[in-house]
N, C-alpha and C positions, 0 to 999 in steps of 0.2 A: 436823372431818372424820371421817367414818366410817372405821374401819380397813379395809384392803384384804384380800380373802379369798385370799391367796396360799397355795396348798397345801391349801386346805379343799375337800373334795369331798363332804361331807355337808351337805345343805341345812338340816337341823335345827340343826346346830352353827353354820352360817353365820348363821341368823336369830336364834338365841338369843344369839350373841355380838355382835349388832348390826353385822355386817360389811356392807360395801356390796355390794348384789346388783343386777346389771343385769337388769331384769325381762324374762324371755323367756316368760312364761306366755301372753301373747297369741299368740306364734308357735307355741307348743305346742298351743294349743286346737284348731286344725283336725285335728291328729293324733288327739286323744282323743275328740272329739265324736261321731265315727261309732260306730255300735253294735258294730262289729267292725273290727279293723285289725291288719295284720301288716307290719312295716316293717324295712328295713335302712338304716343311715346310716353312711357312711364319712367320717371326718375325721382330720387328722393328730394326732399325740400332743400332749397338753397343750392341747387346744382346748376342753375343757369337757364331754367326753362323759360322764364319771362324775358330775359335778354335775347334768347334765341328767337322767340316770336317777334320781338321788336326788330331784330335784324331782318327777318322775313317780311315784315310789314314794309320796311324801307326798300327792300329789293323789289317787291311786287308793286310798290308805289312808283317805281321807276326813278328813284333818287340816286342816280349813278355817282354823282360827285362826292357824296358822303363816304363812298367806298374806295376812294383814291388811295392807292398804296396797298390795298388788300387783293387777295387772289382773284376774286370775282370781277374786279374792275377791268381786267384785261382778258376775261374769259369770253366764250362765245355767247353769253347771255345777251338778249336783245334789248333789255331794259324797257320793255313794254309796260305801260301803266294799266293796272287792273283796279277795279273797285275792291277795297279791302274792308272786311268786317272783323272787328277785334273785340273779344269778350274776355274779361279777366275776373274769374270767380274767386281769386285769392283775396280780393278787396271786400267781399261780402262777409257780414257777421250775423246773418239771419238766424233768429231763434224760433221763428214760426214760418209756416208755409206762406203766409201773407207777406211777411218781410222779404222772403226770398223772391216772390213774384214781383214785389215792388222794385227790388234790385234789378231783376231782369228787364223790367220796363225802362228803368233808367239807362241800362246798357243799350237797349234797343233805340231809345231816343238819341243817345249820343252818337251811335253809328248812323242813324238816319240823318242827323245834322251834318255829320262828317261827309256824307255822300249826297247831300242836297236832295233828300227824299222826304216826302210827307207820308206819314202812316195814318191809315183811316180805320183799320180794324180795332177791335177792343180786347180780345183775348191775347195773352202774351205769346202763345204758340202761333196764333194766326198772324200776329204782327211780325214774328220772325220769318214766317213764310212769305209774307208780303214784302218785307225788307229784301230778302234774297231775290225774289222775282223782279222787283223794281230796279235794284242795283245791278242785276245780271241781265237786264233786258238787251242792252247793246253789247256788253262785254261780260264774259263769265266772271263770277265773283270769287275772291279769295277769302276764306274764313279761318281765323286763328282763334282758338279757344284755350285759355290758360287755366290750369288747376280746376278742371271740370268737376272733380270729385270732392272739393273742399266743403261744399254745403252738406255732404253726406258724412265725411270723415269727422267734421266738427261735432257730430252727434252720435258717434259709434258707441258711446257708453249708454245711450238711450236708444235701444233698438227701434222702438215704436216711432220716435222722432226721426231717426235716420231713414226709416222706410218712407215716412211722409215726405222728407226732402228728396229722396230718390225718385218718388213718383213725379214731383214737379220737374226735376231734371230730365227724367225720362220723357215727359211730354214735350219739353223744349227740344231735346235732341232727336225726337222722332221726326221732326220737320226736316232734318238734314237728308234723310234717305229719300223722301219724296221730292226734295229740291235738287236732286243730283244733276239734272240736265243744265242747271244754271251755275254749277260750281266748277271752277278751274282747279282749285287747290284747297284742301281741308286738312288741318292739323289740330288734334286735341292733345293736350298734355295733362298729366296728373301724376299723383303719387301711386295710385292704385288702379287695378282693373277689376271691376265687378262683372261677374258673368251671369249666365242663365237668365233669371227674371230681372236682372239689374239693368242699368243704363245701356249696356252694350247689346242687349237682346234685340234692339232696333237699329244697331249700327254694325251689322255683320259685314258691311261692305268696306269697313275700315281695315287697312293693312297695319297690323301691329308690328312696329319695328323695334320694340323695347329690347328684345333679345337677339337682334340681328348683328352678326359679326361686322358687317360693313358699316354699321352706325355705332359701334361700341365706343368711339371717342368723340361722338357728336357733342356731348356735354362732358365736362370735367377736363382736367389738364393732363396731357401725356408727359412722359419723362422727357421726350425731346422738346416739347413745348415749354416745359418748366425751365430747362437750361437755356434755350434760345431766347426766351422772353424775360427771364427774371435773374439772369446771371449776376447783375450788379447788386441786386437785393440779397442774393445768396452769399456773395462775397462779404457784404456788410454784416450779415448774420454770423458768418464764420469768424469774423473779427470779434464780435461780441461773445461768441461761444468759446473764443480762444482755442480754436482748432482749425484744421485745414478745410479747403473747399469740399474735398471728397467726403470727409467725415460728416460735415454739415449736411451735405446732400443725402447721405445714408440715413441720417437721423430724420430729415424731412420725409424721406421715403417710408421709414418705419412708422412715423406718426400719422401721415395723411394720405399715402398712396394705398393701393390695394382694392379699390372698387373695380369690379369687372361685371360688365352688363351683357355678356354674350358667351356662348360656349367656348370659343377659341380666340376671342378678341383680346386686345391688349388691356392692361389695367390702367386706371386713371387716378389722379389725385383729386381729393375733395376740393373744389375751387374756393369755397367760402373759407374753409380752415386755412388753406394755403395762402390766400391773399391776406387774411388777418395775421397769420404768422409773420409774413414778410413786412407788413406794416408795423406791427407791434414789436417785432423782433423777439417774440417770446413764445415758447412752446406751451400751449394751453389746450384745453378741450374746447376749441373755438366753436365748432359746429354743434356739438352736443349741447353746449350751454345755451344755445339760442332757442331750444324747445325741448324740455325734458319729457321723456316718453311715459308720462303718468299713467295714461290709459293702458299702454302696453304692459307696464310693470304689474298693474292690477290684474290684467288678463293672464299674465304668466303665473302669478301667484295663485289666482283662482283656479286655473286649469292644471296646476302642478307641472308646468312645462319643463321638460328635461334639459336644462341648460348645460348639464354635465356632459351631454352627448355631443355638444358642439366642439369640433366640426363633425358633420355627418353627411351622408349621401341621400339623394332623393331624385325622382324624375321631375321633368318640367312641370307636370301637373301639381306637384307638391308645393310649388311656390309661385306660380304664375298668376293665379286669380283667387278670389274668395267671395263670400256672400255676406251681405249686411246682417242677415238674420242667422248666420251660421259661421261665425268668425273662426278662421284657422290662423294660429299664431305664426307659423313659419312664413306664409306669404306676407303677413303684416311686417314681420321683421326684415324680410328681404326688400320689400317695396319701399319701406320707410328708411332703409339704409343701415340697419343695425346688423344685418347679415348680407353677404354677397357671394357671388360665384368665385370659387378658388381654383377649380379644375373641372374638366369634363371627360368622362370615359366614353369615347365614341362607340366602343363595342357594346358596352352595357347600357349606353344612353343614360348615364347617371351623372348628376352634378354633385360636387362637393361644396357645401355651404359652410362659411366660417365668418368670424368677425373681419371686417375689411382691414383694420389696422389697429395700432396701439391706442390711438385716441378713442375710438369707439369701444374697444374691449374694456379698457381701463375705466372709462367714464361710465359705461353701461353697468358693469359689475359693481362698481362703487355705489352707483345710484340704487341698484337693486338691493345691495346689502344694507344700505341706510334705510330703505323702505321696510325691511323686515324687522328692523330693530326698534326698540323704544330708545330712550335717550342714553347716549354714551357719555360718561363723565370722566374727568381726570385725564391721565395720559392715554393717548389713543391705543386701542388694542393692537393695531398693526405694529406700532413701535415696540410694545412690550413683548408681543409674540416673536417678532423678528430677533430681538435681543436674546430671548430665552432659547430659541432654536440655535442661534449662533453660539451659545454657551453649552449646547447639548443638555439643557436643563428641562427634561421632559416633564417633570413634576410641575414646574411653573407653567409650562405650555398647557398641560391639562387643566390646571386651575383657571387660566385665562380663558380657555375654551368653555369651561363651565360658566364663567361670567358672561360670555357672549351668548350662550344659549338661554341664559336667564333674561337677556334683553330682547329676545325674539317674541313678537306678538303671539299670544296664545292661540288666536283663532286661525293662524296659518300653519301651525305645527301639524305635522302629518305623522302618523304612527307607522312609518315605513322606513326601512334602512336607506332607501333612495333619498329620502328627505335629508338624512344626516350626511350622506355623501354630497348632496348639493351644498349644504352649509360649509362643509370642509372645503369643497371646491372653491367657493366664493372667498373664504377666508385666506387660503393659501395662495390662490391666484393673485389676490390683491396685495399679498405680502411680497410678491415677486419671486416666490419659490416656484420651482417646477412641480406642478401638481397633476397627477394622473389618477383617474378613477376607473374602476373595473378594468384594470390592466390585464390583458390576456397573456397567459403563459401556456406551455404545452400540458399543464396539469390543472388549469382552472383559471379563475379571475381573482386578482388582488383588489380589495375594495378601494384602497387609496395608497398612492406612493407620493411622498413629499421629498424632494431633493433640494438640499441646501449644501452646507459644508459636509453634512452627513446625509444618509438616505434612511428614511423611515417608512417601513411597510406597515400599514394599518389594516387590520381586519376587524369589522364591526359585527356585533351580535345584539340584535334587538330582542330576540327571544332565545338567548343562550348566555353562556358564561364567558368570562375573560380567558379562562383556561382553554375552553373549546376554540376560541378565536385564535389564540397563540398556537395551539396545537395544529390548527389547520394550516397556518403559514409554514410551520416546520415540516409537517407531513407531506405537503405538496411542493415544498422547496421553492416557494415563490422568489426567494432571494437569489437564486442561482444566476438569473440574467443580469444582476447588478454587481456581482463580485468583481467583474473585469474593470469596473470604474475606479477601483482602488480607494473608495471612500468608506468610512465606518458605516456599518449597516445595523439598524435597530429594528427588531421585530416587536410590534405593539398590538396586543389583543385588547380590544375595548368593548365593554358592554354598556348599553344605554338603559338608564333607569329613570322613571318619572320625567320623561321628556328632556333628559339632559345626559351629558357624558357621565357615566358612572365609574365603576372600578376598572382598573386596567392592569395588565402585566406587560413588562418590557424585558427584552432579552437582547443583549448585544451579540452580534454574530462574531465568532472567532475569539 
């Protein structure tokens, strides 16, 4: 079996080391075959953006031999050599404007040496313009810019600092539009797209292909690519899992597939998680653990973001871009890979957004739950709750829920029923029970439904009594839609007192 290219972002190293490469040159060809092109592509971290730019670098540098055996080797591509400028902002760790400008100067100097050009101007944006002009004097230049937004994203918790970094990047990228006559091909990649007064205000000539059906599988691994490239690894994993090939494939699909980057395109597997799974032969939260969404979780808690409503529908404007000084959580979640497109209603022009797969949902909700708690000691709540529900011991369940609410940080508690629904949603989703909140019936909405061996219908009252809560379930006959399931049904009226689960009444149906 060919070694897996984990952590390798340079195409030359990958090919010379005989690492396994999922051939994406056919998908890249429509981008490069035009006589001129300027594009922007947004994808989550660790999705192969850097490797893709490295592939383009080798293509435009005319290095045909390195592509032997790949689709483009025998394609109509003429293998003409172009001057290539490559900028990788993922490498910078600037904390000030001065440090960011210093990094840009270093990148300009490296590109100048690579193309045998001497730079004479002093300002960083002037040097960039000079570099493009000199490199593109005889032959138009190719410009590849990786993670353009990282200097901004690194400081999203500090709006003032993020805006300062944005102005530096804005000055740098303004050069691109004025240098258009010298440019043969331009591609910017990043996680996010900032609009209005952001970086893109001066890059309106860029074609955004982030949500284009024709480029939905440009990054990531398709189902066909997984089976055709990694079959031996999957067979090895199935042996370890002591199951058959088909069952193993289904589990991989559940854990790591599900990313969809266009209205009607196919879904793809997370390449980083999939490669680490096949190398380690262990199902883990591989992608999530490489960078916990600390800032996102703080933003979710601060803005009381309604995670209970996931999945939900929105139009493209609801998740395609955002502003540094007016952050919207949904676009952040989508562009960073914690939510993705699941379906598209062409008639209504609405997208359904949901967690991509089990890895992301399980890891994200676990992380969020841990962040709202103080220290949990002794036997995990999840185990104790699961055992109590399995034994239909509602009294113990309520006692454990009271313990959990006591561990929640005081300053994030909200005096609204929606807050308690969110906590219930987190707890029972992580237990593996089927949890539904605000379930619609023909008579109203059930606050929460928990389905395990039995079905529990919860009605919460923040400013009411347990008797009123139970009476509401019975009067509106919320239980009717669940009778056909043939499971025991428990009606539970709960009142909240002093920021915790208070008294309750329970009645078994039938």
